[in-house]
N, C-alpha and C positions, 0 to 999 in steps of 0.2 A: 473515635476518631475527632481530632479538633476541628473547629468551625473553618478554620484558615485551611486547611487542609482539603477540607470538602471544597471550598470555594476554588481552590487552584485546581482539583481534578475535573469540577464543572467546567470552568473556564476555558481549561485546557482541550475537554471534549469537545466544546463548541469550535474552538479554532481549529484541531484537529480533524472534527467530521465536516468542516465546510471546506477546508483546505485540501483535506485528503480527497474528499468526492469530486471537486472540481479537478485535481490533477489524475485521478483515477488510482491514488496511491492506497487507500484505506485509512490513513490517519495515523497508524501505528509509530510513522516515522517522527511526529512530532510528541505523541503519548510516553513512547517507550523513553527517549532521551529525557525526557521531564520528569518519568518516575526515578531514572538513574541518577540525573545530575539535581534535582530537585529535592527529590524527596528520599534520596538514598537507599531506595529499594536496590535488593539484591538484582544480580542480572537473569538469574532463574525466573523469579517471582516476576520480574518487570516484563521478561519476554511472555511469561504463560500470561500473565494478565494483560498484556499489550496485545497480545493474539486476539483474544476475547473479543474485545473493545475493536480489533479491525474487524471481526467476524460482525459484529453488530452494526456499525459504519456500513461494512460492504450491503448486508441487509437491506439497511434502509435506504443507500445509494440505490441499490438494484430496483427497488420498486419506485423511485423517482424516476428513473431513465428508462425502465419498462412503459410506464406512462406515455414518455415521449418516443419511445420505440427508435431506441438509439443503440441497441445492443446486437449484437453478432452472436446469437446463441451457439451455433456450430463452432465456432472458434473458441469460445468462452469453454466450454464442456470436454472439448478435446483437451485444453491444457489444465484444465482440473482434473481429468483423468490420469492424464500425466503426472499430477502434482502429489497423488494420493502416497506413493513410496517415498516419494521424496520430504512429504511430510514428518513421515516415521524417522527417515534419516536426520533430520535438522533436530528432531527435537533430541533424539541419542546424543548428537554430537555436542548439542547443549549442556547435557548432564556429564559428557565426559571429559571436556576442556574447562580449562577453568577460565575465570574471568578475563583475565589477559588477553586471551585469545578474541574474548566475546568484544573488547572495547575496541583491540586492533584491528578485526575483521569489519565491525561496525563503519569504524571511523574511515579505513581506507576506501571501502566500497563507496559510500556514499560522498566522498571528496572526489573520487574519478568521475563517477556518474555526472556529478551535478558540473565540473568542469567541462566534460564531453557535451552536456546539454546545452550548457552555457555558449560556448564557443561555435556549435552547430546551430544555434538560432543567430548569433551577431554573424555569422557568415551568409546567412540567406536573407535575401531580400523580399521574399515572399511572406504574406501575411496569410494563415493558413484560416480562412472561415468557411470552409466546407462544411456543409450538412451531412446528414445522413445520408442522403440519397447519393451520396458521391460514388461513384461508378462501381456498380455491385458486384462487376466482373473480376474487379481486385480480389473477392471473398473466394472467389473460385480459382484463383491461382496461387491460394494458400496451400503447399502440400500438407498431409495428415502428419506425413512421417514426421517432420518438424517440430510439431506442434505438443506431441507428445515429449520428447526430450526437452522441449522448452516448459514444460508443465512441471517434469521433475526438478529442473533448477529452481523455478518458483517456489515450488511445495517445501523444498530444501531450506533455501535463504528464508521464504516465510515463517517458519517454523523455529529455526535457528535462531533469527534477530528478533522475532515477535513483533517485525512492521508491517509483516505483507510482503507482497513481491510486487506490485504494483508500480511503484517508483522504478524497477526496472523493465517490466513486463509493459508498459506505456510506450517509452522510448524502442524497445524491440519492434512493436506493431506499426509503428510509425515510420520507422526509418527502415527495416528489413521488409515488412510485408506490406508497407505504404497504405497504411491506415489513415484516413483522418485524424487529428486530433481527437475529435468528440467521440468518435466511433471507439477509438482506443480505449478513451478513458472509460467510456461507458461499459464495454466487453471487459475490459479489465476488473472495474469493479464487480461485475457478475460473476467472472470467471473467479476472483477473489474470495466472494460469499461462498461458493462451493468446496474450495481446497482449503481455505483457513477452517473450515468445520474440521476437517480431520485433523489438522495439529491441535486444536482445542480439545478434541476428545482425547487426545495422548497426554495433552497436557492435564488434564482433568485426572488421568489414570497416576500422573508422575506427581499431583498433588502440587502443581508451579502456579497456583492461581490464587490471589488475594482477592476474594470476592466483595471484599468492602469498595475497595478500589475499583473494580469493575462495575460495582453499581452506581457511583457517584460518578463515574465517567462515563458511562453510558446516557444518564439522562443528556449530559451534554453533547455527546457525540450525536445523538440521535435528530437532537436540534440542528445542529451545525449542520449533519449532512443534508437535510431537506434545503437548507439555505445556502447549500453548495449547487446542488442539484439545479435551483432556481438561477442563481447567479453564472454557472457555466455556460447556459444558452446564450448572454450577452457578452461573452470573453473570446477573444481570437485566440487559435491553437496555438499560435507563436507567444502569447503572451503567459497563459498557461503553462507551457515549457519553460520558461523563464523563470516563472512564480516558483515552479519545483527547483530548477539547477540552483538559483540561490540559495533556497531553503536548504537544499541537502550539504551544500559547502559550508554553509554556517555550524550546521549540525556537526557535519565531520571532524572542522577544526576543532570544535568546544571539545568533542570527545576524545581528540587527541592529548588533552590535558587532564584525562582523568588517570 
């Protein structure tokens, strides 16, 4: 592998790890488009390799957030349980439908979610600086029956797109289940760590992973994720969501031209 490619993978890993950990999305939504658009990796390999990167990012981020005691383990585990069959479904869909479907689904989902988050934050005058101590009763109001179907959706999208599901899970936890932003991102990273491992195992069985890409990207991911955990403490929830929304829109629009 050329040195310039190694450098691109490493630097993208740092950016994806830091950004992905801050917004609770795992970094795959940066790493996978880079593989597709810059290195011209096939969608199948990009998705498989990207999912391994997501797993490593989530593992590293989980360690950092666990030390800060910001994770709702009950919610994360229930979502991960529901994600198991979804992970199998996502990998199957990836190998059944061609790359045209992959790009289209990827782009549309990213743009729509990005626009929603951007408008939602613009219309809100509140700045979310809530800490983990936010109203613990809110966790008790979450009905288990909704977490398992949510996990199914997360697992499917995560394995199919190879970018994890945190970019969708975080907004759902915030706007539907009324989590604080910091609690949502930390719980998302923890859940992502569990259910992305399902997809990785299946991707290995399909031989859809480029381990050289994973190696160099992972070095940057680990460094970036720890930077992200430290930075997240000093950022408002609203600012974090705006970062996520803008990046999703940019990547989605770029994907439309592929």
